[in-house]
C-alpha positions in Angstrom: -1.5 -18.8 31.4 0.5 -15.4 31.9 0.0 -13.5 35.1 -0.7 -9.7 33.6 -0.4 -6.6 36.0 -3.0 -3.4 34.9 -1.7 -0.6 35.2 -4.5 2.0 35.6 -7.6 1.6 36.7 -9.7 4.1 35.2 -12.9 3.7 32.3 -10.9 1.9 30.0 -8.3 0.6 32.7 -11.4 -1.5 34.1 -12.4 -3.0 30.8 -8.9 -4.6 31.1 -9.0 -5.8 34.2 -12.4 -7.2 33.9 -11.5 -8.9 30.5 -8.3 -10.4 31.8 -9.8 -11.5 35.1 -13.1 -13.9 33.3 -9.9 -15.3 30.9 -8.2 -15.8 34.4 -4.9 -14.0 33.6 -5.2 -11.0 36.1 -2.6 -10.9 38.4 -2.1 -7.5 39.7 -3.6 -3.7 40.0 -1.9 -0.4 39.9 -3.8 2.5 40.7 -2.4 5.4 42.9 -6.0 6.5 43.3 -7.5 5.5 46.8 -10.6 5.4 45.3 -9.7 2.9 42.7 -8.2 1.0 45.0 -11.4 0.4 47.2 -13.3 -0.5 43.8 -10.3 -2.8 43.1 -10.9 -4.2 46.4 -14.3 -4.4 46.5 -15.1 -5.8 42.7 -11.8 -8.4 42.4 -10.9 -8.9 46.5 -8.5 -11.9 45.3 -6.5 -10.1 43.0 -3.2 -7.7 44.7 -3.1 -4.5 44.5 -0.5 -1.6 44.5 -0.2 1.9 44.8 3.1 2.4 42.6 4.7 0.7 39.3 7.7 -0.1 41.2 6.5 -2.3 44.0 4.5 -3.9 41.1 7.5 -4.6 39.2 9.3 -7.0 42.0 6.5 -9.1 41.5 6.9 -12.0 39.1 4.3 -10.5 36.4 5.0 -11.8 33.2 3.6 -8.9 31.3 1.9 -5.2 32.3 -0.8 -3.5 30.5 -1.0 0.4 31.1 -3.9 2.0 30.4 -3.3 5.3 32.4 -3.2 9.1 30.4 -1.6 9.3 27.2 1.2 11.9 28.4 2.5 8.8 31.0 2.7 6.1 28.9 6.3 7.1 27.7 8.0 6.9 30.9 5.4 3.9 32.3 6.5 1.6 29.4 10.1 2.8 29.7 10.2 1.3 33.2 8.4 -1.7 32.1 10.7 -2.2 29.1 14.0 -2.2 31.5 12.1 -4.5 33.8 11.8 -7.1 30.5 8.5 -7.5 31.2 6.2 -8.0 27.9 4.1 -5.5 27.0 0.7 -3.2 25.8 0.2 0.1 26.0 -3.0 1.6 25.3 -3.2 4.0 22.2 -1.6 5.8 21.5 1.4 4.3 22.4 3.3 8.1 23.3 2.4 11.4 22.2 5.1 11.6 19.9 6.6 9.3 17.1 10.5 9.8 18.5 9.4 8.3 21.6 7.5 5.4 20.2 10.3 4.6 18.1 12.7 4.5 21.2 10.8 2.5 23.0 10.2 0.3 19.4 14.0 -0.3 19.8 14.1 -0.7 23.7 11.6 -3.4 23.6 13.8 -5.5 20.8 17.0 -4.9 22.5 15.1 -6.5 25.6 13.7 -9.3 23.3 10.0 -8.5 25.0 7.0 -8.2 23.3 5.6 -4.7 22.5 1.4 -4.4 21.5 -0.3 -1.5 21.5 -4.2 -1.5 22.1 -5.6 -0.4 18.6 -8.8 -2.6 19.5 -10.5 -2.2 16.7 -8.0 -4.1 14.3 -9.3 -7.4 16.5 -13.0 -6.5 15.9 -14.1 -9.3 14.2 -16.1 -7.6 11.4 -12.7 -5.7 10.3 -11.1 -9.0 10.2 -13.5 -9.9 7.8 -13.4 -7.0 5.7 -9.7 -7.6 5.4 -10.3 -10.9 4.6 -12.9 -10.2 1.5 -9.9 -7.1 0.0 -7.1 -10.0 0.3 -9.1 -12.5 -1.6 -10.2 -9.8 -4.4 -13.5 -10.1 -4.1 -14.2 -6.3 -3.8 -11.3 -6.3 -7.2 -8.9 -3.4 -6.9 -8.9 -1.4 -3.8 -9.7 2.4 -4.8 -11.0 4.7 -1.8 -12.0 3.9 2.1 -14.0 7.0 3.9 -14.7 6.7 8.1 -16.8 8.6 10.2 -16.3 8.9 14.0 -18.8 10.9 15.2 -20.7 11.9 18.3 -21.6 14.9 20.5 -19.1 14.8 23.0 -17.2 13.7 25.2 -14.9 17.6 24.3 -11.7 17.4 25.3 -9.6 20.8 26.6 -6.2 18.8 26.3 -6.0 16.8 23.3 -7.9 17.8 19.7 -10.6 15.5 17.8 -7.6 14.0 15.8 -5.7 12.7 18.0 -9.0 11.4 20.4 -10.7 9.6 17.5 -8.6 9.4 14.5 -6.3 6.9 15.6 -8.7 4.4 15.2 -9.4 4.8 11.8 -5.7 5.4 10.8 -5.0 1.6 12.7 -7.8 0.6 10.2 -6.8 2.3 7.2 -3.3 0.8 7.4 -4.1 -2.6 8.6 -6.3 -2.6 5.4 -4.2 -1.2 2.9 -1.0 -2.5 4.0 1.1 0.4 2.8 2.7 3.8 4.2 0.7 6.4 2.8 2.5 9.0 0.1 0.5 11.9 1.7 -1.4 13.0 4.3 -3.3 16.2 4.4 -6.2 17.4 7.0 -8.4 20.3 7.5 -10.6 21.3 10.5 -11.9 23.9 12.8 -11.7 25.5 16.1 -15.4 26.4 18.1 -15.2 25.3 21.4 -11.6 25.5 23.0 -9.0 27.8 21.7 -6.2 25.9 19.8 -8.4 23.0 20.3 -9.5 21.5 17.2 -13.4 20.0 17.3 -13.6 18.7 13.3 -11.2 17.4 11.0 -11.3 15.6 7.8 -7.9 13.8 6.8 -6.9 12.8 3.9 -4.2 9.9 3.1 -3.4 8.9 -0.4 -1.3 5.6 -1.3 0.4 3.6 -3.8 -1.4 3.1 -6.7 -3.7 6.0 -5.9 -5.6 4.5 -3.0 -7.7 7.2 -1.2 -8.8 7.7 2.1 -10.9 9.9 4.1 -11.5 10.0 7.9 -14.2 12.5 9.3 -14.1 12.9 13.3 -15.9 15.0 15.0 -17.1 15.5 19.1 -19.7 18.3 17.7 -22.3 16.0 16.0 -26.0 15.6 16.8 -25.8 12.2 16.8 -23.4 8.7 17.3 -22.2 7.5 13.6 -19.5 5.4 13.5 -18.9 4.0 9.8 -16.6 2.4 7.4 -17.2 2.4 4.0 -14.1 0.5 1.4 -14.6 0.8 -2.4 -12.8 -1.5 -5.2 -13.4 -1.6 -9.1 -15.4 -5.0 -8.5 -17.6 -3.9 -5.2 -18.4 -2.4 -1.6 -18.0 -2.8 1.4 -19.7 -0.9 4.2 -20.0 -1.2 8.2 -21.8 0.6 10.9 -20.4 0.1 14.0 -22.9 2.5 15.8 -26.2 0.3 14.1 -28.1 -2.3 16.8 -27.3 -5.0 13.9 -23.4 -3.9 12.9 -23.7 -5.5 9.5 -20.6 -6.0 6.9 -22.9 -5.8 4.0 -21.4 -6.2 0.5 -22.1 -4.5 -2.6 -21.4 -5.9 -6.2 -21.4 -2.6 -7.2 -19.7 -0.4 -9.4 -18.9 1.6 -12.7 -17.6 0.0 -15.9 -16.6 1.2 -18.5 -18.4 -0.6 -21.9 -17.5 -0.1 -25.2 -16.2 3.2 -24.5 -18.9 4.2 -22.2 -19.3 4.5 -18.6 -22.1 2.3 -17.2 -23.4 1.8 -13.6 -23.1 -1.4 -12.1 -26.3 -2.4 -9.4 -27.1 -4.9 -7.1 -28.7 -5.6 -4.0 -26.4 -5.9 -0.6 -24.9 -9.3 0.4 -24.8 -9.6 4.3 -21.2 -11.3 5.1 -21.2 -13.2 8.8 -18.7 -12.7 11.2 -18.1 -14.0 15.0 -19.7 -12.7 17.6 -16.8 -11.7 20.1 -16.0 -8.7 21.5 -12.8 -7.3 20.3 -11.2 -6.7 23.3 -11.1 -9.9 24.4 -10.0 -10.8 21.1 -6.9 -8.7 21.7 -6.2 -10.1 25.3 -6.4 -13.4 23.7 -3.9 -12.7 21.2 -1.4 -10.8 23.2 -1.8 -13.6 25.6 -1.1 -16.4 23.4 1.9 -14.5 21.7 4.0 -14.0 25.1 3.3 -17.6 26.1 6.0 -19.9 25.3 3.6 -22.6 25.6 1.0 -22.0 23.3 1.4 -22.8 19.3 1.1 -19.2 18.7 3.6 -17.9 20.7 6.2 -15.4 18.6 6.4 -11.9 17.6 3.3 -9.1 17.5 2.6 -9.5 13.8 -0.8 -7.2 14.5 -0.7 -3.9 16.2 2.8 -4.2 17.3 5.0 -1.6 18.2 5.9 -0.6 14.2 2.4 -0.1 13.3 1.9 2.1 16.3 4.6 4.4 15.3 3.2 4.6 11.8 0.1 5.8 13.2 1.7 8.6 15.2 3.7 9.3 12.3 0.2 10.2 10.6 -1.0 12.3 13.1 2.0 14.5 13.1 2.0 14.9 9.6 -1.9 15.7 10.0 -1.0 18.3 12.7 1.6 19.8 10.7 -1.0 20.7 8.6 -3.7 21.8 10.7 -0.9 23.8 12.3 -0.6 25.1 8.9 -3.9 26.4 8.4 -5.7 29.1 9.1 -7.9 28.9 11.6 -11.0 30.5 13.1 -11.0 30.5 17.2 -13.1 32.2 19.5 -12.7 35.3 19.5 -9.5 35.2 17.7 -8.5 34.6 14.4 -5.2 33.1 13.4 -3.1 33.8 10.6 0.4 32.2 10.5 2.5 31.9 7.6 2.8 30.3 5.3 -0.3 28.1 3.8 -1.8 24.2 4.8 -0.6 21.7 1.8 0.1 17.9 1.4 3.0 16.6 3.2 4.8 13.9 1.5 5.8 10.8 2.5 8.5 10.0 2.7 10.7 13.4 2.6 14.0 13.9 1.1 15.7 14.2 4.9 14.0 11.3 7.0 13.6 8.4 4.1 14.5 6.5 1.7 13.1 8.3 -1.4 10.9 11.7 -1.9 7.6 12.0 -4.1 6.0 15.1 -4.0 2.5 14.8 -3.2 0.9 15.7 -6.7 2.7 12.9 -8.2 1.2 9.6 -8.0 3.1 6.2 -8.0 1.6 3.0 -9.0 1.4 -0.1 -6.6 4.1 -2.7 -7.9 6.5 0.6 -8.9 9.8 0.1 -7.1 11.9 3.5 -6.2 15.7 3.5 -5.3 17.2 5.0 -2.3 17.7 9.2 -2.5 15.5 9.1 -5.8 13.4 12.3 -5.9 10.2 12.5 -8.1 8.5 16.4 -8.1 5.8 17.9 -9.2 2.7 15.8 -11.2 5.0 13.2 -12.5 3.1 9.4 -12.8 5.0 6.1 -12.0 3.2 3.2 -13.2 3.2 -0.2 -12.5 6.1 -2.2 -12.8 8.3 0.2 -13.3 12.0 0.3 -11.5 13.8 3.4 -10.7 17.1 3.1 -9.3 18.8 4.9 -6.7 19.9 8.2 -6.4 17.3 9.4 -9.9 16.1 12.9 -10.5 12.7 13.1 -12.0 11.5 16.8 -13.2 7.6 18.1 -13.3 5.0 16.4 -15.4 6.9 13.1 -15.9 5.5 9.5 -17.1 7.1 6.6 -16.7 5.2 3.8 -18.1 4.9 0.3 -16.7 7.8 -2.1 -16.8 10.2 0.7 -17.4 13.8 0.3 -16.0 15.8 3.7 -15.3 18.9 3.2 -13.6 20.9 4.8 -11.3 21.4 8.4 -11.1 19.6 9.3 -13.8 18.0 12.9 -14.5 14.9 13.3 -16.1 13.8 16.6 -17.0 10.4 18.3 -17.5 8.2 17.3 -19.6 9.3 13.5 -20.8 7.4 10.4 -20.8 9.4 7.3 -21.1 6.6 4.5 -22.6 6.9 0.7 -22.0 9.9 -0.7 -24.4 12.7 1.7 -22.8 15.7 1.4 -20.6 18.0 4.1 -19.3 21.6 2.6 -18.0 23.3 4.5 -15.2 23.9 8.3 -15.6 21.4 8.7 -18.1 20.7 12.4 -18.5 17.1 13.5 -20.4 16.6 17.1 -21.3 13.0 18.8 -21.3 10.5 17.5 -23.6 12.6 14.7 -25.4 10.4 12.4 -26.8 10.8 8.2 -27.1 8.6 6.2 -28.8 7.7 2.5 -28.7 5.8 2.0 -31.7 6.9 2.4 -35.7 3.5 3.0 -37.5 1.3 4.5 -34.7 -2.8 4.1 -35.7 -5.5 5.4 -33.6 -7.9 3.3 -35.5 -5.4 0.1 -34.9 -4.2 0.2 -31.4 -1.4 -1.1 -30.8 -1.4 -1.9 -26.7 0.5 -5.3 -26.2 3.8 -5.4 -24.5 4.9 -7.6 -27.3 4.5 -4.6 -30.0 6.6 -2.2 -28.1 9.6 -1.8 -29.7 13.0 -1.8 -27.5 14.9 1.8 -27.0 18.2 1.4 -24.6 20.0 4.4 -23.5 23.7 3.2 -22.3 25.1 4.0 -19.3 26.3 8.2 -19.3 24.6 9.0 -22.2 22.9 12.6 -22.7 19.8 13.8 -24.9 19.4 17.0 -25.5 16.0 18.9 -25.1 13.3 18.3 -27.8 15.4 15.8 -29.1 12.7 13.0 -30.7 14.5 8.9 -30.2 12.6 7.3 -33.3 12.2 3.6 -31.8 13.8 0.3 -32.2 17.0 2.4 -31.6 20.3 2.6 -28.9 21.8 5.4 -27.9 25.7 4.1 -26.9 27.4 4.8 -24.1 28.6 8.2 -23.2 26.8 9.7 -26.8 25.5 13.1 -26.6 22.4 14.0 -28.8 21.8 17.1 -29.8 19.1 19.4 -28.8 16.2 18.9 -31.6 17.7 16.0 -33.3 15.8 13.4 -34.7 17.1 10.2 -33.8 16.5 7.2 -36.6 19.1 4.8 -36.4 21.6 3.5 -33.6 24.2 5.9 -32.2 28.0 4.6 -31.5 29.6 5.3 -27.7 30.8 8.9 -27.3 29.1 9.8 -31.0 27.8 13.5 -30.8 24.6 13.5 -33.4 22.9 16.7 -34.6 20.3 17.4 -37.0 16.7 15.7 -38.7 17.1 13.3 -39.2 20.3 12.9 -36.8 23.8 12.4 -38.3 27.1 12.0 -36.4 29.7 15.5 -36.6 31.9 14.5 -34.2 32.7 12.7 -30.9 32.6 13.5 -26.9 34.4 12.5 -23.9 33.1 10.7 -21.2 32.8 14.0 -19.2 30.7 15.9 -22.0 33.9 17.9 -23.6 33.6 17.7 -27.6 37.1 16.1 -28.5 39.6 17.1 -31.5 38.5 15.7 -34.9 40.9 14.0 -37.4 43.4 12.8 -35.5 43.5 8.5 -34.3 44.4 9.5 -30.7 41.6 12.3 -29.3 43.5 14.1 -25.7 39.9 15.7 -24.1 41.1 19.7 -23.5 39.1 19.2 -20.0 39.5 15.9 -18.7 43.1 14.9 -20.0 41.4 11.5 -20.9 42.8 9.8 -24.1 41.0 8.1 -26.8 41.8 6.2 -29.8 39.6 5.6 -33.2 39.5 2.5 -34.9 36.8 1.2 -37.6 35.1 4.5 -36.8 34.3 3.6 -33.0 36.1 5.6 -30.4 37.4 4.0 -27.1 39.3 4.9 -24.2 42.9 4.5 -23.8 43.4 3.0 -20.4 46.8 4.1 -18.7 49.2 2.0 -18.3 
């Protein structure tokens, strides 16, 4: 069994000490308080005690647990990692996400295990809920909410968001398994100026999964409730209740013959093991750091990366709270700007940007550097390449493929069956089609019925143009504004009118080429082309 030293013998530190002692893994206790030292000596007389961390690091402990005030976590953890000791830090890992990233990096370089005390992830009820979601029993995940409410303990050094919400954020991330696209938070300040006493935080993940977290220490009774909604069923768990049941309801709303109908059912109780979450957490940690144990290896639950994710969400929620006008006792704050959704990832610090008003369905793929602006929707199975710009009110249908560096202007719908190669330009309000003879009375909603439209590399389609499927737009072709294209367009062709007809040729750079010549030279970029059999091709330089 690994030999573990606990740093901090306060309220939660004593829980770690007691549980490790029961597991036979407690090797030492570090605390500078004389009272804590005296209590430890009386309660665990066989355990070595230290006044400071430096002395404890000189001993041959296998791992350390840090259960001190959050503002000390970064410095203590960095000191322990430098000594190449495995480490569990109570939540939050640090008070800043950049510091947490630094600890993760240092731990990876030192090849030691770093874990964070998100103890609810080891609650057997939460594990049971995760199993039910993963098995598809409640269908497609739609909505989660949690309440963590009580009267006290009211703090003056941190707000309710940082005190209560990390538990629920970590659980939501564990259950959903994705990073949220949007974070929004609003709250109230009533007791201490500048310290929020209540907050409501909204998270939105890919696939339009929505979560709400309501936390407060100004509440007449204790409530710890989790509700999970899917399209086939619902789950509830009340951790404050005497029986702490996980209940499954086969309830929901179905659409039958075009009408919405409520589906009702009695609750079913789901059993789970009766074991303390902290015991399960510490067993997990001990197994992962013990090279002799079959489960030895990386920290997959509550590892450093998950702690960084939780801190990122807390920081984004804090930005919303700081931006919103708040009323504090005796004073009003009206900072410049208004609170708004914080998109993730942002254009400056992540692989792609999605405006908070847009929806990215589960199963869609976005390339590095892509930006999706207001009120757009990317549906399941769509693949969007690198460096793509998608404007406002754009719909990208299921299984659509968009190449690299395309630009889609406002109010364009790209339906299933459409493929855009690299560097395609789609002007505002241009129209794609995928059904030849559409009838509302006789719907054609199957992939094999959709006709193919292919827009080749570098082609441009002007504003309000319409492409009547099936059709191919050639490489570097240009479709004029308002044109209605009913037949294939050759490479480099310029087409206009209703129906569209070829009226000339264009260079790769977009400049119109001279007419009536076997060899055409672009006045702008000096590229040279030749015409043969009503086709234009570039002349490669010798």
